[in-house]
C-alpha positions as CSV (number, residue, x, y, z in Angstrom):
1,M,-34.7,-22.1,58.7
2,A,-35.6,-25.8,58.9
3,V,-35.3,-27.9,55.7
4,W,-36.8,-31.4,55.3
5,S,-37.9,-34.0,52.8
6,E,-40.7,-36.6,52.8
7,V,-40.0,-39.9,51.0
8,K,-41.9,-43.2,50.7
9,F,-40.6,-46.2,52.4
10,S,-40.6,-47.9,48.8
11,D,-38.4,-45.1,47.4
12,I,-35.9,-45.9,50.3
13,N,-35.9,-49.6,49.3
14,N,-35.1,-48.6,45.7
15,S,-32.3,-46.1,46.8
16,Y,-29.4,-48.6,47.4
17,G,-30.5,-49.0,51.1
18,R,-29.5,-45.4,51.9
19,L,-31.1,-44.3,55.1
20,D,-29.1,-41.1,55.6
21,S,-31.0,-37.9,55.5
22,E,-28.2,-36.3,53.2
23,Y,-29.2,-38.6,50.3
24,Y,-32.9,-37.1,50.4
25,R,-32.0,-33.4,50.5
26,P,-34.7,-31.4,48.5
27,E,-32.3,-30.2,45.8
28,Y,-31.3,-33.8,45.1
29,L,-34.9,-34.9,44.9
30,E,-35.8,-31.9,42.7
31,S,-32.7,-32.8,40.4
32,D,-33.9,-36.4,40.1
33,K,-37.4,-35.3,39.3
34,I,-36.1,-33.1,36.5
35,L,-34.0,-35.9,35.0
36,S,-36.9,-38.2,35.1
37,T,-38.7,-36.2,32.4
38,F,-35.9,-37.2,30.0
39,D,-35.0,-40.3,28.0
40,I,-31.8,-41.2,29.8
41,Y,-28.8,-43.3,29.5
42,K,-27.4,-44.9,32.7
43,L,-23.6,-44.5,32.8
44,K,-23.1,-48.3,32.7
45,E,-25.0,-48.4,29.5
46,V,-22.5,-46.1,27.7
47,S,-19.3,-47.3,29.3
48,H,-16.8,-50.0,28.6
49,K,-15.2,-49.4,32.2
50,I,-16.2,-47.9,35.5
51,D,-13.5,-48.9,38.0
52,V,-11.4,-47.4,40.8
53,G,-7.7,-47.1,40.5
54,F,-5.2,-48.4,43.2
55,V,-6.2,-47.8,46.9
56,G,-3.5,-47.8,49.3
57,T,-0.1,-46.4,50.1
58,M,2.5,-46.1,47.3
59,K,5.2,-44.1,49.1
60,R,7.9,-46.8,48.8
61,Y,7.4,-46.7,44.9
62,Y,7.9,-42.8,44.7
63,C,10.8,-41.8,42.5
64,D,12.2,-38.6,40.8
65,N,12.0,-39.8,37.3
66,G,9.2,-42.2,36.6
67,I,5.5,-42.4,35.6
68,P,3.2,-39.5,36.7
69,L,0.7,-40.5,39.3
70,I,-2.6,-38.7,39.3
71,Q,-4.2,-38.2,42.7
72,T,-7.6,-36.9,43.7
73,Q,-6.5,-33.4,44.4
74,Q,-5.5,-33.0,40.7
75,V,-9.1,-33.7,39.4
76,K,-10.5,-30.4,38.6
77,E,-13.5,-29.3,36.4
78,Y,-12.9,-30.6,32.9
79,F,-9.1,-31.0,32.9
80,L,-6.5,-32.4,35.3
81,N,-4.0,-30.2,37.2
82,M,-0.8,-31.7,35.9
83,N,1.5,-29.5,38.1
84,D,3.5,-30.9,41.0
85,F,2.5,-34.5,40.5
86,I,4.2,-37.5,42.2
87,Q,6.1,-40.1,40.0
88,I,6.1,-43.8,40.7
89,T,8.6,-46.4,39.4
90,P,8.0,-47.9,35.8
91,E,8.1,-51.4,37.4
92,F,5.2,-50.6,39.8
93,H,3.3,-48.9,37.1
94,K,3.4,-52.0,35.0
95,K,1.8,-54.1,37.8
96,L,-1.1,-51.5,38.2
97,L,-2.9,-52.3,34.9
98,K,-6.4,-51.4,36.0
99,S,-5.2,-48.1,37.5
100,Q,-3.5,-46.9,34.2
101,I,-5.2,-43.9,32.5
102,N,-5.4,-43.7,28.8
103,R,-6.2,-40.8,26.5
104,G,-10.0,-40.0,26.6
105,D,-10.6,-41.6,30.0
106,L,-13.0,-39.6,32.3
107,L,-11.8,-39.3,35.9
108,I,-13.7,-38.7,39.1
109,A,-12.1,-38.3,42.6
110,R,-13.3,-41.2,44.6
111,S,-12.9,-39.5,47.9
112,G,-12.4,-36.0,49.3
113,S,-13.3,-33.7,46.3
114,F,-16.6,-34.6,44.8
115,G,-18.8,-33.0,42.2
116,K,-16.4,-32.6,39.4
117,A,-14.9,-34.6,36.6
118,S,-11.7,-34.4,34.3
119,I,-10.8,-35.8,31.0
120,Y,-7.3,-37.0,30.2
121,L,-6.1,-35.9,26.8
122,E,-2.3,-36.5,26.8
123,N,-0.9,-39.4,24.6
124,E,1.3,-40.9,27.5
125,I,-0.3,-43.5,29.8
126,V,-0.1,-42.4,33.5
127,N,-1.3,-44.0,36.7
128,S,-3.9,-43.1,39.3
129,S,-4.4,-43.4,43.0
130,D,-8.0,-43.5,44.6
131,I,-9.6,-42.2,41.3
132,I,-12.6,-43.7,39.5
133,I,-11.7,-44.3,35.8
134,I,-14.6,-44.3,33.2
135,K,-14.1,-45.4,29.7
136,I,-16.9,-44.1,27.5
137,D,-18.2,-46.0,24.4
138,E,-17.8,-43.4,21.7
139,N,-20.2,-45.3,19.5
140,K,-23.1,-44.6,21.9
141,I,-22.4,-41.1,23.2
142,N,-19.8,-38.3,22.9
143,P,-17.5,-38.5,25.9
144,F,-17.0,-34.7,25.9
145,Y,-20.8,-34.3,26.4
146,V,-20.8,-36.7,29.3
147,L,-17.8,-34.6,30.8
148,A,-19.8,-31.4,30.4
149,F,-22.9,-33.0,32.0
150,L,-20.8,-34.4,34.9
151,N,-19.6,-30.8,35.6
152,S,-23.1,-29.3,35.1
153,K,-25.5,-28.4,38.0
154,N,-27.5,-31.7,37.6
155,G,-24.5,-33.8,37.0
156,S,-22.5,-32.5,39.9
157,S,-25.6,-32.8,42.1
158,Q,-25.7,-36.5,41.3
159,L,-22.0,-37.0,42.0
160,I,-22.2,-35.3,45.5
161,R,-25.4,-37.2,46.2
162,F,-23.7,-40.6,45.5
163,S,-20.9,-39.9,48.0
164,S,-21.3,-41.6,51.3
165,G,-19.6,-42.8,54.3
166,G,-18.3,-40.8,57.3
167,L,-16.2,-37.7,57.3
168,Q,-13.9,-38.5,54.4
169,G,-16.6,-40.2,52.3
170,H,-16.3,-41.9,48.9
171,V,-18.2,-42.4,45.7
172,N,-20.0,-45.8,45.6
173,L,-19.3,-47.5,42.3
174,T,-22.6,-49.4,42.3
175,I,-24.6,-46.3,42.6
176,L,-22.4,-44.5,40.0
177,E,-23.2,-47.2,37.5
178,D,-26.8,-45.9,37.5
179,F,-25.7,-42.2,37.1
180,K,-28.4,-40.6,34.7
181,I,-27.4,-38.8,31.5
182,P,-30.1,-37.1,29.4
183,K,-30.2,-38.3,25.8
184,I,-29.8,-35.3,23.4
185,K,-29.1,-35.0,19.6
186,I,-25.7,-36.1,18.5
187,E,-25.4,-32.8,16.7
188,V,-25.7,-30.9,20.0
189,Q,-23.3,-33.4,21.7
190,N,-20.8,-32.6,19.0
191,H,-21.2,-28.8,19.4
192,I,-20.5,-29.1,23.2
193,A,-17.5,-31.3,22.4
194,S,-16.1,-28.7,20.2
195,L,-16.3,-26.0,22.8
196,V,-14.5,-28.4,25.3
197,L,-11.7,-29.3,22.8
198,K,-11.2,-25.6,21.8
199,S,-10.9,-24.8,25.5
200,Y,-8.3,-27.5,25.9
201,E,-6.2,-26.1,23.0
202,L,-6.3,-22.6,24.6
203,T,-5.3,-24.1,28.0
204,K,-2.3,-25.7,26.3
205,K,-1.4,-22.6,24.6
206,S,-1.6,-20.7,28.0
207,Q,0.8,-23.1,29.6
208,S,3.2,-23.0,26.6
209,L,3.3,-19.2,26.7
210,Y,3.9,-19.1,30.4
211,T,6.6,-21.7,30.3
212,Q,8.3,-19.7,27.4
213,A,8.3,-16.6,29.6
214,Q,9.7,-18.6,32.6
215,E,12.6,-20.1,30.4
216,I,13.6,-16.8,29.0
217,L,13.6,-15.2,32.4
218,E,15.8,-18.0,33.9
219,R,18.3,-17.6,31.0
220,E,18.3,-13.8,31.4
221,L,18.9,-14.0,35.0
222,G,21.5,-16.7,34.6
223,L,19.6,-19.2,36.7
224,D,19.7,-21.9,34.0
225,K,23.6,-22.3,34.7
226,L,23.5,-21.8,38.4
227,V,24.2,-25.0,40.4
228,F,23.0,-25.0,44.1
229,D,25.1,-27.4,46.1
230,K,23.8,-28.9,49.3
231,P,26.7,-29.9,51.4
232,L,26.3,-31.9,54.7
233,S,27.6,-29.0,56.8
234,Y,28.1,-25.3,56.6
235,E,29.3,-22.4,58.8
236,A,28.0,-18.9,59.6
237,R,30.0,-16.1,61.2
238,L,28.7,-14.6,64.5
239,S,28.6,-11.3,62.8
240,E,26.2,-12.6,60.2
241,V,24.0,-14.0,63.0
242,V,24.0,-10.7,64.7
243,G,23.5,-8.7,61.7
244,N,20.6,-10.8,60.4
245,N,19.0,-11.3,63.8
246,R,18.7,-15.0,62.8
247,A,20.2,-17.9,64.7
248,D,18.5,-20.8,62.9
249,A,20.6,-23.0,60.7
250,D,18.2,-23.1,57.9
251,Y,18.7,-19.4,57.2
252,Y,22.4,-20.0,56.3
253,Q,22.0,-22.9,53.9
254,I,24.5,-22.9,51.1
255,P,21.9,-22.5,48.3
256,F,20.7,-19.3,50.0
257,R,24.3,-18.0,50.1
258,S,24.8,-19.0,46.4
259,L,21.7,-17.1,45.5
260,G,22.8,-14.0,47.6
261,N,26.1,-13.9,45.8
262,H,24.4,-14.3,42.3
263,L,22.0,-11.5,43.2
264,K,25.0,-9.2,43.7
265,N,25.8,-9.6,39.9
266,L,22.3,-8.4,39.0
267,K,20.6,-5.1,39.0
268,T,17.9,-5.3,41.8
269,I,15.4,-3.0,43.4
270,P,13.9,-3.7,46.9
271,L,10.1,-4.3,46.4
272,G,9.4,-1.7,49.1
273,K,11.0,1.0,46.8
274,M,8.9,0.0,43.9
275,A,5.4,-0.4,45.4
276,T,3.2,0.6,48.4
277,I,2.3,-2.6,50.4
278,I,-1.3,-2.6,51.7
279,K,-2.2,-5.5,54.0
280,G,-5.7,-7.2,53.9
281,I,-8.1,-7.6,56.8
282,E,-9.4,-10.5,58.8
283,V,-13.2,-10.4,59.4
284,G,-13.5,-13.5,61.7
285,S,-15.4,-16.6,61.1
286,D,-18.5,-15.1,62.8
287,S,-18.8,-12.8,59.8
288,Y,-19.0,-15.6,57.2
289,V,-22.3,-16.2,55.4
290,E,-23.6,-18.9,53.1
291,S,-23.6,-16.8,50.1
292,G,-22.6,-13.2,49.4
293,I,-19.4,-11.3,48.5
294,P,-16.3,-13.4,48.2
295,F,-13.8,-13.0,51.1
296,L,-10.6,-13.9,49.2
297,R,-8.0,-16.0,51.1
298,V,-4.5,-17.2,50.3
299,S,-6.0,-20.4,48.7
300,N,-7.9,-18.2,46.2
301,I,-4.8,-16.5,44.8
302,K,-3.0,-18.2,41.9
303,E,-0.2,-17.2,39.5
304,K,-2.8,-16.7,36.6
305,G,-6.0,-15.6,38.4
306,I,-8.4,-15.9,41.2
307,S,-9.6,-19.4,41.9
308,L,-13.0,-19.9,43.4
309,G,-14.4,-23.2,44.7
310,N,-16.7,-25.0,47.0
311,S,-14.7,-24.1,50.1
312,D,-14.8,-20.4,49.5
313,K,-16.0,-18.0,52.3
314,Y,-18.4,-15.0,51.8
315,I,-19.4,-11.9,53.7
316,S,-22.6,-9.9,53.7
317,S,-23.0,-7.0,51.3
318,R,-23.3,-4.8,54.3
319,L,-20.0,-5.8,55.7
320,Y,-18.5,-5.6,52.2
321,S,-19.7,-2.1,51.9
322,A,-18.0,-1.1,55.1
323,L,-14.7,-2.7,54.1
324,K,-14.6,-1.9,50.4
325,C,-11.3,-0.1,50.9
326,Y,-9.7,-3.5,51.1
327,Q,-11.1,-4.4,47.6
328,P,-8.4,-5.1,45.0
329,Q,-8.2,-2.6,42.1
330,V,-7.3,-3.2,38.5
331,G,-3.6,-2.6,38.1
332,E,-2.6,-3.7,41.6
333,L,-0.8,-6.9,42.3
334,L,-1.9,-9.4,45.0
335,L,0.8,-11.1,47.0
336,T,0.4,-14.0,49.5
337,K,2.3,-13.6,52.7
338,D,1.0,-16.5,55.0
339,G,0.6,-20.2,54.6
340,T,1.9,-20.3,51.0
341,P,3.8,-17.0,50.7
342,G,5.1,-15.5,47.5
343,V,2.3,-16.2,45.1
344,C,1.7,-13.2,43.0
345,Y,-1.0,-12.1,40.6
346,T,-1.7,-8.9,38.6
347,V,-5.2,-7.9,38.7
348,T,-6.5,-7.3,35.2
349,D,-10.2,-7.3,35.7
350,E,-12.6,-5.9,38.3
351,I,-12.9,-8.1,41.4
352,E,-15.9,-7.9,43.8
353,G,-14.6,-9.0,47.2
354,I,-12.1,-8.0,49.7
355,V,-8.7,-9.6,50.6
356,S,-7.8,-11.4,53.9
357,G,-4.9,-10.5,56.3
358,G,-2.8,-13.3,54.6
359,I,-2.6,-11.1,51.3
360,V,-1.1,-7.8,50.5
361,R,-1.9,-5.5,47.7
362,L,1.0,-3.9,45.8
363,Q,0.5,-0.5,44.2
364,L,3.4,0.4,41.9
365,H,4.9,3.9,42.2
366,D,5.8,3.8,38.5
367,N,2.9,2.6,36.5
368,S,5.0,2.2,33.4
369,F,6.9,-0.6,35.0
370,P,5.6,-3.9,33.4
371,K,3.3,-5.4,36.1
372,E,3.2,-8.9,34.5
373,Y,6.9,-9.0,34.5
374,L,6.9,-8.1,38.2
375,S,4.4,-11.0,38.9
376,L,6.4,-13.3,36.7
377,V,9.8,-12.6,38.6
378,V,8.1,-12.8,42.0
379,N,6.7,-16.2,41.2
380,S,10.1,-17.3,39.9
381,R,12.9,-19.2,41.6
382,I,15.0,-16.1,42.2
383,C,12.4,-14.7,44.4
384,K,11.0,-17.9,45.9
385,M,14.3,-18.8,47.3
386,Q,14.6,-15.4,49.0
387,I,11.2,-15.9,50.5
388,D,12.0,-19.4,51.6
389,Q,15.1,-18.1,53.3
390,E,13.1,-15.4,55.2
391,C,10.3,-17.8,56.1
392,S,12.6,-20.8,57.1
393,G,12.8,-22.1,60.6
394,A,9.1,-21.5,61.4
395,L,6.2,-24.0,62.0
396,I,3.6,-21.7,60.8
397,V,4.8,-19.8,57.7
398,H,4.5,-16.0,58.0
399,W,6.3,-13.5,55.6
400,K,6.7,-10.4,57.6
401,P,5.9,-7.0,55.9
402,N,9.5,-5.8,56.6
403,S,10.9,-8.8,54.8
404,I,8.4,-8.3,51.8
405,R,9.8,-4.8,51.5
406,K,13.4,-6.1,51.3
407,L,12.6,-8.6,48.6
408,K,15.2,-8.0,45.7
409,I,13.6,-7.6,42.4
410,P,15.9,-8.3,39.4
411,V,15.5,-5.5,36.7
412,L,16.3,-6.4,33.1
413,S,16.3,-4.2,30.0
414,D,13.0,-2.4,29.2
415,S,12.6,-4.3,26.0
416,T,13.1,-7.7,27.8
417,M,10.7,-6.9,30.6
418,K,8.1,-5.7,28.2
419,E,8.4,-8.9,26.0
420,L,8.2,-11.1,29.1
421,G,5.1,-9.2,30.3
422,R,3.5,-9.6,26.8
423,L,4.0,-13.4,27.1
424,V,2.3,-13.5,30.5
425,S,-0.5,-11.4,29.4
426,E,-1.2,-13.5,26.3
427,S,-1.1,-16.6,28.6
428,K,-3.7,-15.2,30.9
429,K,-5.8,-14.0,27.9
430,A,-5.7,-17.6,26.5
431,L,-6.7,-19.0,29.9
432,T,-9.6,-16.6,30.2
433,E,-10.9,-17.5,26.8
434,S,-10.6,-21.3,27.7
435,R,-12.7,-20.8,30.9
436,Q,-15.3,-18.8,29.0
437,L,-15.7,-21.7,26.5
438,L,-16.1,-24.3,29.4
439,E,-18.8,-22.0,30.9
440,Q,-20.5,-22.0,27.5
441,A,-20.4,-25.8,27.4
442,K,-21.8,-26.2,30.9
443,R,-24.4,-23.5,30.3
444,R,-25.5,-25.2,27.0
445,V,-26.1,-28.3,28.9
446,E,-28.0,-26.6,31.6
447,E,-30.2,-24.7,29.0
448,L,-31.2,-27.9,27.3
449,I,-32.5,-29.3,30.7
450,E,-34.2,-26.1,31.5
451,Q,-35.9,-25.8,28.2
452,A,-37.1,-29.5,28.4
453,V,-38.6,-28.8,31.8
454,Q,-40.5,-25.8,30.6
455,K,-42.2,-27.7,27.7
């Protein structure tokens, strides 16, 4: 079905010289029309700073123990993903004054991932690469309300509209200065802010509980005292090569051998004896539709839940009905086997969707076994290293079903496993509550706009 817009030539002259059709998509024009019914602030009117961080390569300044560097892929809705960040030298950090991020700064990815914004709420100063930094004047507007609006339907629509330039694209700072923010009562702004702040507290609580579970597990398994040496050379016997049917050198690295010797001192059970392993299905790209039932891929599976985003794939309701046997059930575990193998998640809520061939479902034979403990241990170093060994030596990573069945699962005392499972459950519960509060904040902003339009 064809979609088109008609705009006046005078409107083009007032639109920063943008001639590309994308800028005038009907949904953008409709959003702009809605916002024109409000008294508005322009972003530049309520900000002390709107600037981009360092743009360019920093690789020679990377280090193992330095200043965290926030990159575009870490900008998520509301809060940054502070896992697996790169670090740069303190000396280089001091030179990049305009790229430094302080508590309360709003952050937008300048390129790649548009349509969402984060706030930085830690006390330490970090640095940024290719990120737009916005410092809100709190005497004029509540920054948490601005954050919620940026992530709302009409805010996200503006951010995506302001992106321009080729396949990679980038957000134009000049246009961003004119980003429109509806004026609302300060009491309502503060209520929205309270929802976001409470959500952040729950997010931190979730992280703390999960970290506590990881640390206890490492101690119980003796991994906190285990040192993995990496010598320049190592040997493997011919009998090992024949027995393992593996001739690649990576398989016989010393850390893998050390782990194997350590596992011999622990009580373990092969995963295949604990659970039935059910593979997902590939539907083919021809079966994708613009909207419908989620087709869950490896990128959607995270340790603490199902992550959905703009790049998700969907299938029709009709195809979903035909393939419903591939739908995850409450109590099962989802385990990735391709691309990023070894990510495990326990299904605690009903999921409408089916899983791809890169994911397997685990149905435990003994339902009394703590499922959250199992997901925790599969996501831990002791299983990740086993998976790395099995998947080493391949350009495209595939974890074969036979190797999945052989994965050695350490078994601790019932009381310890139950306690670790409880910590993981509490962590997931806090994260769920956090997400619900953010949805409330976003929905409150969108309701205010809808109510104003209906008057």
